[in-house]
N, C-alpha and C positions, 0 to 999 in steps of 0.2 A: 471511927468518929472522932477519937481523941486527936488523931493525926490531922484530920480536916480542921478541927478546932485550933490546933497549934498553927497550921498554915494561915488560918483566918486571922488569928491574933498577930502573927508576924506581919502580915500585909497591913493591918491597921496601924501597927507601930511605925512601919515604913512611911505610910501615908501621913501620919501625924508628924513625923520628922520632916518630911518634905513641906508640909503645910507651915510648920514653924519656921523653916528656913525662908520660905517665900514671904511670910509675914514680917520677919526681921528685916529682909532686904527691902520690903516695900516702905518701911518707916525710916530706914536709914537715911540720914541727911548727908550733906557734903562732908568730906573728911575733916577731922578736927585740925586746928592749926598745929603744925609741926609734924603731922602724920604724912610722911612722904619723903622723897629723896632730896628735896631742896631745902637749903638753909640760908640764912643771912650770914654771909661769910665775912664781910668787911663793912665797916662804917668809917669813911674817910672824911673828917671834918676839915674842909678846905676853906671855909669862911668866905668873907666878902659880902658887901652890901648889895642891895637891889633885888627886885622881884625876879621870878623865873617861871618858865613854862615848859618847853620841850627840851629834851636832851638827845644827842645824836652820837652814835659810835661809828667812826670810820674804821672798820675792822681791817681793811687792807692797809691803810696808812697808819694804824695803831694810834689814833687820836680820838679824844672825847671832847665834843663841842658842847658848851653850856652857855647859851645866851643869857645875859642879865640886863634888866632894865632898871631905871631909877636915876638918881643923881649922877652916877658914873656909868652910863650905858656901855656895854662891851660884850664881846664873845670870849669867854674864858676857854682856854685849850689845855687839856691835860693829856699826859701819857696814858694810854689805855691800859697798859700793864701795871704800872706803878701808881697811877693816879696822882703823880707829881705834876705841878703846874709846868707848862711848856711856854706859853705865850698868851698875850691878850690882844684882841683886835679892838681898839678903842673907838669911842663915839658911835657905837652901833647898838641901837635899842631894838632888839629883835625878839621874836618868840621862838623861832626854830632855826635849824641849820641843816645843810646837806653838802655832800661833796660828789664830784664826778671823777672817777679814777682814770678815764681815758684822757681827759684834758688837764688833770691835776688842778681843778678849779673848785672853789668852795663858795657857797652862797648862804646868806642869812635873810630871813623873812622880816626885813626892816623896811623903813620908808625914809629914803630910798633903799632899795635892795643893795646890800654890800656883796661884792665879789672879790675873792682873794686867790692867791697862788698857794696851793696846799704844800708845796715844797719849801717856799721861802716864808710863808705866812705873812705876806705883804698884801695890803689892799691894792687891787688893780683897777677897780671900777666901781662906781655907784650908779644904780639904774633906777630912774624915776618910774614909779608905778602908781596906779590909782587904787582906791579902796583902802582897807585897813589890813595890811599883811599880817597873817597869823600862822597857819600851818604851812608846811613846805614838803615837797616830794621831789626827789631826783629819780628820773626814769632812764635806765641804761639802754632801753630799746632804741631810742633815737637821741640820747643825750640831751633831753629837755628837762628843765626845772620848772615845777609848778608852784606858784605862790598863791596861797588860798586866802580868801577874805570873806567875812560874813556880809560885808557890803559889796555892792556892785563895783567892778566886775568880780565875780566869785573866784575866778582863777585867771592868773596872768602867766603865760608860758614864755620861758626864756631859754635861749640857746646856751648850753653849758660851755660851748667853745669860746664864744666871744661876748656873751652877755647881752646880745641883741634881743629885743622883745619881739616875739613871733606872733602874738595875738592874745586875745582874751576869750574866756568861756563863761557863758551863763549856765550855771549848774541847776538853777531852779530852787535853790535853798541855801542855807548857811552851812558851808563845809567845815568839817572838823579834821578827821584823819583820812589819808589816801594811801592806796597800795597799787602796785603795778604787777602785771604778769610777765613783764619783760618781752612781750610778744605783740604789743600794739594796743593793749587795753589797760585803762586806768579806772579804778573804782574809788569813789569818794562818798563817805557817809555824810548825810545831811542832818544836822542836829535838830533842826526845827521841823523836819518832815517825817521822821521815822522811816527813812528810805536811804537807798544807796544809788548814786548816779553812776552810769557807765559811760566812759569817754573813749572815743576812738582817738588814739594817739597820733595817727596820721593826719586826720582831717581836723582835729581839735574841736570835735562836735560831740554833744551828748547823744548817744544812740539808744538809751533806754534808762528807766528808773525802776529799781527793785523795791517795792513797798514791803515793809515788814509785817503787814496785815495785822496790826494791832499787837504783835508779840512784844514790841518794845519801842520806846521813844527816847528822845534825848540821846541820840547816838553820839558817842564821844570817842570811841576807839574802834579801829578796824585792823584786822590781821587777815592773812591770806595764805592758804595752802595751795600753791599754784599747781602742783602735780595732781592733786585730787579735786581741784576746782571748788574749794570750800572757802567762803567768806565768813569770818568771825566778827560779828558786829556787837560791840560792847555798849550796852544801854544803861541809862540812869533811872528810867521809869518804865516798867519795874527794873530792878537791879538784876539784869540777865545778860548772858551772852547768847545771841541769836545766830545760828548757823544757816547759811544760804548756799545753794548751788550757784556758782558764778556764771554758768552757761546760760541759765534762764531765770535765775532769781528765786527758784522755788524753795520753800521752807524745808529745812532738814530737822532741826531740833533747837531747843533752848535750855540753858542751864543757869543756876543762880551764881552771881558774883557778889563782890562787896559793894559798899556804898561810895559813891563819888568817883566813878571810873573816869579816866581821861586819857587812856592810851592802851593799845594792845599790840601784840606782835606774835608771829608764828615762827617756830623753829623747825625747819624741815628735817634737820638731823635727828630730832627726837620725836617728831610728830605731836608737839604740844603747842597750845596757844596760851598766852599769858595776858592777863588783864590787871592793870595797876589801879589801885583805888586810894582816894584821899583818906579813908578811914584807917589806913595803915596796913592794908592787906594786899597780897598779890595772889590772884586766883590762877591756878594751873589746870588747864583743861586738856585731857588726853584724847587724841583722836584714835579710837580703837579700830575704826574702819572709816572709809570715806563717808559713811552715813550714820555712824554711831559715835557717841562722845560721852565722857564722864569727867566730873570734877575730881581730879587726881589729888589735889592738895590746896590748902589755903596757907600761905606763908605770911607770918607776921613780919612787917617791915617797920615803917615809922609813919605816924600821922602826917598827912600832907604829901606823901610820896605817890603822887597820882599820875606821873608820866614815867616812861621807861624806854629803854633801847636794848637791842640784842647785839652782843659781840659774837659774831658767827664763828670766830676761830676758837673761842673757849667755851661756847654755849652758856655763857653767863649773862644774866640780866643786870642792867645798871639803872638805878633810879636816883632821883634827886629830891631833897626836902630840906626843911629847916625847922627850928624850934621857935615858938612865939610866946611873948608875954600874954597874960590874960587880958582880954579886951577891956578897956575902961567902960564904966557905965555911961549911957548917954546923958549929956548935960541936962536936957529937958525931955525926959521920957514922956511919950504921948500917953494920954489917958487910956486910949485903946490901941495897943501896939499892933493889933491885927487888922486895923483898918486897911482896906484895899488889898488884904492878903500879904502885906509887907511888914516886916519887923526891922527895926534899926540894926545895922550891922557895923559897929565901930571898927575902924581899921586896927588890926593888931600890929604890934611892933616886933620885928624879928629880933631874937636874942643874938647879940653880937658874937660872931665867930661860930655860929651854930649851923650854917649852911653845910650840907653833907652830901656825899656821893655814897650810895649803898650798892653793894654787890651781892647778888643772890645766885647761887649755883649749887652744884652737888659737891660735897666734901671730897 
């Protein structure tokens, strides 16, 4: 009897231990900031005035392109290894940039679109386009460059070889970020639709739209694991990364991210997706299998560092941001500042010399 009692008590203890472990795992949130392999390795204060949006790493050419807008519009070019300035392409007020390695050409999403020689860094052509150029994507599948606009036309397609305009595409919504599988398919997240548009790169036609089914809206970042057909859609409302199967758009999972996302990227070498947020965080999501994911780490960066790019040679993430003075109070504050759901948002002034390039990686 005593032997049976001892066995019973042992089994109860084991069951209690398992129950405690399950309970602790159920309430565990995302990893705390700093818990994980990634660190903010470098902050290079490169200065310069003007607003900014996207940043682009040409890993093959070892160049970092940072478009700046404002009184002195330009595309600033840095050495990707040293972050030292290399050159500037003047009089270009762009949001983003991309390059084509086959033809050694570069493009900026400006109006008109600027085209340059990536070897000489000389402007070779300006290309008139309609709409309001914003995002940009270079597709090595057929060496096409996509210029995205919230206004019609949503996408203008340009030949990377000679800069000729090949056509436009109605995406059915306001595009933010786009990715390619390099095999004839381009995916574009639609900020105002809570959806991802699928484009046939050969016909330049939308062949489908993947709805997020209420899992997220305000789509701002898009990353892609081509090998496993996983789209990572970074959303602002709620603050989540939604994973979809790129073959048919079916929902896989969603995980929390930071506030104010505006960019995402996937690193096939490490099986990780990254989402950059304006709240000064970088969310790292690990793909443990093609259908399971976990928030691996939340890295503290700097407030405003909401866009990012990946250097595929070093596996490091580069972000851009600046410091700003406190906004001045409105001259005539309204009696009810929440009328029509709007609050006054005075423009903040950038602190001189504070514009910075951040490098995140593993020590």
